[in-house]
C-alpha positions as semicolon CSV with decimal commas, in nm:
position;residue;x (nm);y (nm);z (nm)
1;X;0,318;-0,604;-0,902
2;X;0,547;-0,640;-1,162
3;X;0,414;-0,347;-1,394
4;X;0,545;-0,154;-1,129
5;X;0,889;-0,234;-1,097
6;X;1,044;-0,091;-1,424
7;X;0,893;0,245;-1,295
8;X;1,083;0,277;-0,958
9;X;1,384;0,490;-1,071
10;X;1,137;0,705;-1,206
11;X;0,968;0,818;-0,890
12;X;1,026;1,146;-0,798
13;X;0,835;1,434;-0,688
14;X;0,642;1,583;-0,980
15;X;0,611;1,203;-1,107
16;X;0,272;0,972;-1,117
17;X;0,303;0,602;-1,224
18;X;0,008;0,530;-1,370
19;X;-0,102;0,176;-1,237
20;X;-0,432;0,232;-1,384
21;X;-0,790;0,292;-1,227
22;X;-0,908;0,170;-0,909
23;X;-1,178;-0,099;-0,949
24;X;-1,367;-0,059;-0,579
25;X;-1,690;-0,005;-0,488
26;X;-1,991;-0,036;-0,735
27;X;-1,803;-0,099;-1,045
28;X;-1,974;-0,122;-1,454
29;X;-2,237;0,087;-1,400
30;X;-2,232;0,166;-1,772
31;X;-1,973;-0,039;-1,841
32;X;-1,806;-0,249;-2,201
33;X;-1,718;-0,537;-2,012
34;X;-1,950;-0,699;-1,745
35;X;-2,299;-0,639;-1,588
36;X;-2,336;-0,349;-1,305
37;X;-2,185;-0,500;-0,992
38;X;-1,957;-0,471;-0,653
39;X;-1,594;-0,504;-0,693
40;X;-1,505;-0,883;-0,708
41;X;-1,227;-0,792;-0,465
42;X;-1,192;-0,935;-0,081
43;X;-1,120;-0,666;0,135
44;X;-0,780;-0,821;0,179
45;X;-0,744;-0,750;-0,174
46;X;-0,864;-0,425;-0,150
47;X;-0,608;-0,306;0,101
48;X;-0,349;-0,414;-0,121
49;X;-0,444;-0,256;-0,411
50;X;-0,477;0,073;-0,238
51;X;-0,145;-0,032;-0,058
52;X;0,027;-0,080;-0,355
53;X;-0,109;0,218;-0,550
54;X;-0,066;0,457;-0,250
55;X;0,295;0,355;-0,149
56;X;0,389;0,377;-0,539
57;X;0,269;0,712;-0,569
58;X;0,032;0,622;-0,857
59;X;-0,285;0,858;-0,974
60;X;-0,584;0,795;-0,746
61;X;-0,806;0,738;-1,058
62;X;-1,132;0,570;-0,902
63;X;-1,298;0,386;-1,106
64;X;-1,648;0,307;-0,911
65;X;-1,964;0,515;-0,857
66;X;-1,886;0,726;-0,611
67;X;-2,272;0,809;-0,497
68;X;-2,313;0,466;-0,429
69;X;-2,007;0,379;-0,200
70;X;-2,024;0,209;0,125
71;X;-1,805;0,282;0,392
72;X;-1,510;0,036;0,366
73;X;-1,475;0,169;-0,019
74;X;-1,503;0,515;0,129
75;X;-1,274;0,441;0,437
76;X;-0,996;0,336;0,156
77;X;-1,027;0,620;-0,044
78;X;-1,058;0,845;0,208
79;X;-0,820;0,735;0,490
80;X;-0,596;1,101;0,542
81;X;-0,273;0,969;0,671
82;X;-0,211;0,703;0,404
83;X;-0,318;0,965;0,155
84;X;-0,054;1,241;0,341
85;X;0,210;0,935;0,269
86;X;0,082;0,946;-0,062
87;X;0,126;1,328;-0,152
88;X;0,472;1,338;0,009
89;X;0,660;1,051;0,018
90;X;0,977;1,022;-0,189
91;X;1,279;0,746;-0,255
92;X;1,011;0,437;-0,346
93;X;1,165;0,152;-0,372
94;X;1,160;-0,223;-0,384
95;X;1,339;-0,364;-0,111
96;X;1,280;-0,717;-0,191
97;X;1,075;-0,972;-0,355
98;X;1,061;-1,315;-0,270
99;X;0,840;-1,590;-0,353
100;X;0,520;-1,457;-0,244
101;X;0,659;-1,207;-0,064
102;X;0,730;-0,840;-0,167
103;X;0,858;-0,551;0,035
104;X;0,811;-0,167;-0,099
105;X;0,976;0,147;0,165
106;X;0,928;0,507;0,103
107;X;1,018;0,858;0,294
108;X;0,867;1,191;0,417
109;X;1,171;1,424;0,343
110;X;0,996;1,693;0,534
111;X;0,934;1,450;0,852
112;X;1,205;1,190;0,810
113;X;0,921;0,925;0,872
114;X;0,972;0,636;0,664
115;X;0,686;0,433;0,508
116;X;0,683;0,037;0,458
117;X;0,446;-0,206;0,259
118;X;0,440;-0,546;0,292
119;X;0,267;-0,771;0,076
120;X;0,158;-1,151;0,027
121;X;0,112;-1,273;-0,257
122;X;0,085;-1,560;-0,305
123;X;-0,261;-1,801;-0,295
124;X;-0,190;-2,051;-0,051
125;X;-0,071;-1,979;0,272
126;X;-0,011;-1,734;0,512
127;X;0,378;-1,575;0,499
128;X;0,571;-1,430;0,780
129;X;0,750;-1,108;0,604
130;X;1,063;-0,978;0,804
131;X;1,220;-0,630;0,703
132;X;1,542;-0,516;0,840
133;X;1,505;-0,123;0,980
134;X;1,847;-0,062;0,819
135;X;1,689;-0,152;0,461
136;X;1,438;0,082;0,541
137;X;1,700;0,334;0,622
138;X;1,642;0,368;1,011
139;X;1,919;0,248;1,257
140;X;1,736;0,261;1,596
141;X;1,411;0,231;1,769
142;X;1,138;0,273;1,548
143;X;0,754;0,372;1,679
144;X;0,515;0,141;1,390
145;X;0,159;0,273;1,326
146;X;-0,059;0,095;1,088
147;X;-0,149;0,348;0,862
148;X;-0,483;0,211;0,782
149;X;-0,605;0,153;1,112
150;X;-0,420;0,401;1,281
151;X;-0,327;0,151;1,552
152;X;0,002;0,212;1,686
153;X;0,170;-0,129;1,660
154;X;0,426;-0,128;1,911
155;X;0,830;-0,024;1,946
156;X;1,046;-0,229;1,651
157;X;1,424;-0,286;1,721
158;X;1,582;-0,439;1,430
159;X;1,357;-0,582;1,230
160;X;0,986;-0,536;1,181
161;X;0,766;-0,924;1,135
162;X;0,462;-0,906;1,088
163;X;0,277;-1,228;0,894
164;X;-0,035;-1,228;0,615
165;X;-0,300;-1,399;0,512
166;X;-0,295;-1,508;0,109
167;X;-0,342;-1,170;-0,059
168;X;-0,312;-0,894;0,255
169;X;-0,093;-0,622;0,312
170;X;-0,014;-0,408;0,564
171;X;0,066;-0,058;0,540
172;X;0,336;0,140;0,792
173;X;0,454;0,429;0,937
174;X;0,770;0,414;1,112
175;X;0,980;0,686;1,298
176;X;1,245;0,658;1,532
């Protein structure tokens, strides 16, 4: 996550700061670093990697073997709403990084939707993360949708709060 921090001021339409390849699914098929294997990332870590890469607008260069993808990996790579956010969002900025808690926001200028990514980077315990909607650029009641599942989380008035397991993340669309 530290690798991204210096690039926030440069993220704009037409720019794609590169976080590296996406090491998901079956990797090292002909690799020089290890045997043919599936990714060693947990499902939570895979969501976190894709959440960071997509909100950060990194190029999505898949490093696995496409023909042997499982359904979970395919769902991470083809989620239409997540890819729309990746393609159309601007004003990407880190809201805070406190201890093991990280929040990143962006906006879609065409639809006036906001996006919020939250992360628990810790190894040991769940983290309660709270983000004030004003920090995201929103003032009123907001409808919150989990972009990975498509499920409506609810209506939030002042602060969006979520508890995340270690290495887990959440990616949300917020609209007034």
